[in-house]
KOLZAPA-376572 format. One record per residue (C-alpha): residue in three letters; residue number from 0; x, y, z; chain. Coordinates in pm, 1 decimal. Layout:
N
aa  i  u  v  w  ch
ala  NUM  X  Y  Z  A
...
This chain:
151
aa  i  u  v  w  ch
met  0  2915.2  -1507.0  -2618.8  A
lys  1  2781.0  -1538.7  -2266.3  A
leu  2  2726.3  -1276.5  -2000.7  A
ile  3  3026.8  -1403.8  -1805.1  A
asp  4  3245.1  -1309.9  -2101.6  A
ile  5  3186.7  -937.9  -2048.1  A
val  6  3227.9  -929.3  -1666.4  A
gly  7  3585.9  -806.4  -1696.7  A
gly  8  3511.6  -585.5  -1993.6  A
thr  9  3298.7  -323.0  -1824.5  A
pro  10  3411.5  -5.1  -1649.3  A
leu  11  3231.2  -139.1  -1337.3  A
pro  12  3472.1  -393.7  -1189.7  A
leu  13  3284.6  -427.3  -857.3  A
ala  14  2921.5  -335.6  -917.6  A
tyr  15  2888.3  -545.4  -1231.7  A
arg  16  3035.8  -851.8  -1064.6  A
ile  17  2808.9  -810.7  -760.5  A
ala  18  2503.5  -778.5  -987.8  A
phe  19  2616.2  -1073.8  -1201.0  A
ile  20  2653.2  -1302.7  -899.6  A
thr  21  2328.4  -1179.0  -746.0  A
asn  22  2132.0  -1244.6  -1063.7  A
phe  23  2265.0  -1595.9  -1112.0  A
tyr  24  2209.2  -1680.1  -745.0  A
arg  25  1872.0  -1515.6  -689.4  A
glu  26  1672.1  -1543.5  -1011.7  A
pro  27  1647.7  -1923.8  -1036.5  A
leu  28  1559.2  -1944.0  -667.8  A
leu  29  1290.3  -1678.3  -697.7  A
arg  30  1135.7  -1856.2  -997.4  A
arg  31  1139.7  -2184.5  -805.3  A
met  32  983.2  -2014.5  -501.0  A
glu  33  706.0  -1869.4  -716.3  A
arg  34  641.9  -2206.3  -878.9  A
glu  35  657.7  -2425.2  -566.7  A
phe  36  523.3  -2192.5  -296.9  A
gly  37  316.8  -1936.4  -488.0  A
leu  38  515.4  -1647.9  -339.3  A
met  39  615.2  -1348.9  -546.2  A
arg  40  940.0  -1159.8  -495.2  A
pro  41  793.1  -862.6  -299.6  A
glu  42  606.6  -1102.6  -72.7  A
trp  43  929.2  -1287.3  6.5  A
thr  44  1103.0  -957.5  80.2  A
ile  45  828.7  -869.2  329.0  A
leu  46  844.1  -1212.1  496.4  A
ile  47  1220.9  -1176.7  537.6  A
cys  48  1182.0  -832.3  695.9  A
leu  49  904.4  -945.3  932.6  A
asn  50  1094.6  -1255.4  1033.7  A
phe  51  1386.7  -1031.5  1128.7  A
arg  52  1170.3  -778.6  1315.5  A
asp  53  800.5  -822.8  1374.5  A
ala  54  555.2  -532.1  1389.3  A
leu  55  705.8  -328.2  1107.2  A
asn  56  505.2  -66.9  923.2  A
pro  57  493.2  -99.7  542.4  A
arg  58  684.1  229.4  520.4  A
asp  59  960.0  76.8  735.0  A
ile  60  988.8  -208.6  486.4  A
cys  61  1012.4  38.7  197.8  A
glu  62  1296.8  217.7  374.4  A
ile  63  1479.5  -103.9  462.4  A
thr  64  1451.9  -254.7  114.3  A
glu  65  1443.7  52.8  -111.7  A
gln  66  1133.8  -99.2  -273.9  A
pro  67  861.9  136.4  -401.9  A
arg  68  558.2  186.7  -180.9  A
asn  69  317.7  43.8  -438.0  A
thr  70  525.0  -275.1  -467.5  A
ile  71  527.9  -328.7  -91.2  A
ser  72  159.8  -237.0  -65.3  A
arg  73  64.1  -500.5  -324.7  A
gly  74  287.5  -754.7  -151.9  A
val  75  127.8  -684.0  186.1  A
ala  76  -221.9  -715.4  40.2  A
ala  77  -133.5  -1051.4  -116.8  A
leu  78  20.4  -1182.0  206.7  A
val  79  -284.5  -1074.0  406.9  A
arg  80  -513.5  -1251.8  155.2  A
lys  81  -297.9  -1565.4  185.6  A
gly  82  -315.7  -1551.2  566.3  A
leu  83  61.5  -1515.0  601.6  A
val  84  59.9  -1163.1  748.2  A
glu  85  -185.5  -977.5  966.9  A
gln  86  -231.3  -604.9  1004.0  A
ala  87  -291.6  -434.0  1337.8  A
ser  88  -295.5  -83.7  1478.1  A
asp  89  36.4  31.1  1613.6  A
pro  90  -0.5  42.6  1994.1  A
glu  91  217.1  356.0  2001.5  A
asp  92  31.7  537.6  1722.2  A
ala  93  -318.5  417.2  1629.6  A
arg  94  -293.0  597.3  1292.0  A
arg  95  -17.5  357.1  1184.9  A
val  96  -57.6  -2.3  1079.2  A
val  97  197.1  -264.1  1178.1  A
leu  98  245.0  -602.1  1016.0  A
arg  99  300.0  -932.0  1190.8  A
leu  100  370.6  -1277.7  1060.5  A
thr  101  98.3  -1529.7  1129.9  A
asp  102  188.1  -1885.8  1224.9  A
ala  103  131.7  -1974.7  858.4  A
gly  104  364.3  -1690.0  757.7  A
arg  105  640.4  -1819.0  986.0  A
ala  106  587.5  -2169.9  850.0  A
met  107  614.7  -2036.5  493.5  A
tyr  108  935.8  -1851.1  577.6  A
asp  109  1075.0  -2167.0  739.8  A
ala  110  981.7  -2372.0  431.5  A
val  111  1131.8  -2133.6  175.0  A
met  112  1449.7  -2008.0  345.4  A
pro  113  1639.5  -2341.8  332.6  A
met  114  1623.1  -2326.4  -47.4  A
phe  115  1807.6  -1992.2  -40.9  A
val  116  2053.8  -2113.7  223.2  A
glu  117  2136.8  -2417.0  6.9  A
gly  118  2179.7  -2189.8  -295.1  A
glu  119  2421.4  -1968.9  -104.3  A
ala  120  2617.4  -2274.1  7.8  A
arg  121  2655.1  -2380.0  -356.3  A
leu  122  2756.5  -2026.2  -452.5  A
ala  123  3022.9  -2010.0  -179.9  A
ala  124  3148.7  -2366.6  -222.0  A
thr  125  3429.6  -2251.9  -449.9  A
leu  126  3573.8  -2034.1  -170.3  A
thr  127  3780.4  -2144.2  125.9  A
glu  128  3648.9  -2068.5  474.3  A
ala  129  3900.2  -1782.2  505.1  A
glu  130  3791.0  -1639.8  168.8  A
arg  131  3424.3  -1657.6  273.7  A
arg  132  3499.7  -1470.1  595.6  A
thr  133  3698.4  -1204.6  407.4  A
leu  134  3425.9  -1164.5  145.8  A
gln  135  3159.6  -1131.4  414.7  A
glu  136  3366.6  -871.3  600.0  A
leu  137  3415.8  -669.8  280.6  A
leu  138  3048.0  -690.3  186.8  A
asp  139  2950.7  -589.8  542.4  A
lys  140  3177.7  -287.7  511.6  A
leu  141  3009.3  -185.2  186.0  A
cys  142  2663.8  -241.9  336.6  A
arg  143  2738.8  -33.7  644.9  A
asn  144  2844.5  257.1  425.1  A
val  145  2555.4  263.2  179.2  A
gly  146  2451.4  607.3  302.2  A
his  147  2788.1  752.4  206.6  A
trp  148  2812.4  624.8  -151.4  A
arg  149  2455.9  579.9  -265.8  A
ser  150  2332.5  830.7  -522.1  A
């Protein structure tokens, strides 16, 4: 028996399917990223956040990602050691630290992201363009309402 065999046999018709797809999409790519680029999962999460919006505080990243503070803190420390992220005082509040991607950090993001984009293209290849748009709209709707259904 394989994991796919129980997808329809759980009392979680949506959540289990979302987790199943996420695991089979993400896990091989994360292992490849670790092997080829030396980046760990929390480090990649931080790079994604900082590429989207520079000058975030580690606490901001915790709130955005729902990752524990210690996980983000270790990821930040590793990225600083690798020269991919730099820390600076927040110009609006000198007690806060903000994070910025270095040129090497942007280059790393640019090198790794195509691997995930290609993986998503393979994942979505079974869907028509209309189905992809509908799925994205439905997922966006769920994402926008996290605050209402999250426990």
